[in-house]
C-alpha positions in Angstrom: 103.2 -74.2 113.6 103.7 -70.6 113.6 105.6 -68.8 116.8 105.1 -64.8 117.6 108.3 -63.1 119.0 107.3 -60.3 120.8 110.4 -58.2 121.5 110.5 -55.0 123.5 113.8 -52.7 123.2 115.8 -51.7 126.1 115.3 -48.0 126.6 117.8 -45.6 125.3 119.0 -48.7 122.6 117.9 -46.7 119.7 121.4 -46.6 118.3 122.1 -50.3 118.9 119.2 -50.9 116.9 120.2 -48.7 113.9 123.8 -49.9 114.1 122.8 -53.8 114.1 119.7 -53.3 111.4 121.8 -54.4 108.2 122.8 -58.0 109.9 119.3 -58.2 111.3 117.7 -57.8 107.9 120.3 -59.9 106.1 119.0 -62.8 108.8 115.2 -62.3 108.3 116.0 -62.2 104.5 117.6 -65.6 105.1 114.7 -67.0 106.9 112.3 -65.5 104.3 114.3 -67.6 101.6 114.3 -70.5 103.4 110.4 -70.2 104.2 110.7 -69.8 107.6 109.9 -66.2 108.2 106.0 -65.4 107.9 106.3 -61.6 108.5 108.1 -59.1 110.9 108.4 -55.6 111.5 109.0 -53.1 114.2 106.8 -51.6 116.6 106.6 -47.8 117.2 106.5 -45.5 119.7 104.6 -42.0 119.8 107.3 -40.3 117.9 107.3 -42.9 115.0 110.7 -44.3 116.2 111.1 -48.3 116.5 111.1 -49.6 120.2 110.5 -53.3 119.4 109.8 -56.1 116.9 107.1 -58.3 116.1 108.5 -61.5 114.2 106.4 -64.4 113.2 108.1 -67.7 112.2 107.1 -71.3 111.1 109.1 -73.8 113.4 108.7 -77.2 114.5 108.7 -76.5 118.4 109.0 -73.8 120.7 112.6 -74.7 121.3 113.3 -74.3 117.8 111.6 -71.0 117.5 113.5 -69.9 120.5 116.6 -70.8 118.8 115.4 -68.8 115.8 115.0 -66.1 118.2 118.5 -66.3 119.7 120.3 -66.3 116.5 118.8 -63.0 115.6 121.5 -60.2 115.4 119.1 -57.8 117.3 119.1 -60.3 120.4 122.8 -60.9 120.2 123.5 -57.3 120.2 121.6 -57.2 123.4 118.8 -54.7 121.7 115.9 -56.6 123.8 114.8 -55.9 127.1 112.3 -58.9 126.8 111.3 -61.1 124.0 108.0 -63.4 124.6 107.6 -66.4 122.5 103.9 -67.4 121.8 102.4 -70.0 119.8 100.1 -68.2 117.0 97.4 -69.1 115.1 97.1 -66.8 111.9 93.1 -66.7 111.3 92.4 -63.5 109.3 94.4 -62.7 105.8 96.4 -65.6 106.0 97.8 -65.9 102.5 98.3 -69.5 102.7 94.8 -70.1 104.3 
């Protein structure tokens, strides 16, 4: 089942994001190699700077999805003000459909 992580950065935490980005990308590359990651990328503010993230993963349960979200270096670094985890149905332009 697919789950979407809708993550909102804490205000004033852009430097935390930039400092943690290499570990975050390494984490996502590992999930991608395992076939767990389906898509990911940052939300942008009006100035084009990242201020949140959208990550979509394949997991057996919402608990497994939460464990993946908790393991993200951005989460561990305290970047996010909030993380919503929602079941997701990829209808349009799904390459696996």
